C-alpha positions as a printed NumPy array, in Angstrom:
array([[-61.679,  69.655, -32.409],
       [-63.114,  67.081, -34.77 ],
       [-61.   ,  66.04 , -37.744],
       [-62.199,  67.102, -41.194],
       [-64.647,  64.877, -43.062],
       [-62.991,  62.32 , -45.298],
       [-60.175,  61.782, -42.806],
       [-58.352,  58.516, -43.419],
       [-59.543,  55.898, -40.943],
       [-56.82 ,  54.461, -38.728],
       [-54.549,  57.489, -39.044],
       [-55.497,  58.424, -35.481],
       [-56.313,  55.254, -33.487],
       [-57.143,  57.208, -30.326],
       [-59.685,  59.355, -32.163],
       [-61.164,  56.255, -33.864],
       [-61.564,  54.617, -30.444],
       [-63.292,  57.695, -29.02 ],
       [-65.661,  57.843, -31.993],
       [-66.408,  54.114, -31.705],
       [-67.169,  54.399, -27.977],
       [-69.417,  57.405, -28.535],
       [-71.269,  55.555, -31.304],
       [-71.803,  52.512, -29.075],
       [-73.067,  54.767, -26.274],
       [-75.474,  56.405, -28.718],
       [-76.852,  53.039, -29.863],
       [-77.129,  51.831, -26.261],
       [-79.045,  54.855, -25.03 ],
       [-81.256,  54.878, -28.126],
       [-82.105,  51.212, -27.545],
       [-82.863,  51.859, -23.871],
       [-85.066,  54.811, -24.776],
       [-86.969,  52.766, -27.356],
       [-87.426,  49.887, -24.901],
       [-88.528,  52.14 , -22.049],
       [-90.698,  54.282, -24.288]])
């Protein structure tokens, strides 16, 4: 379950790490798609 919007950053380091990893994965795959496309 995602935390509500406006959640204080750093209050849940594990969640912040998961979000950061997912964001990096998104950028990586988007870059690969743009390069391949």
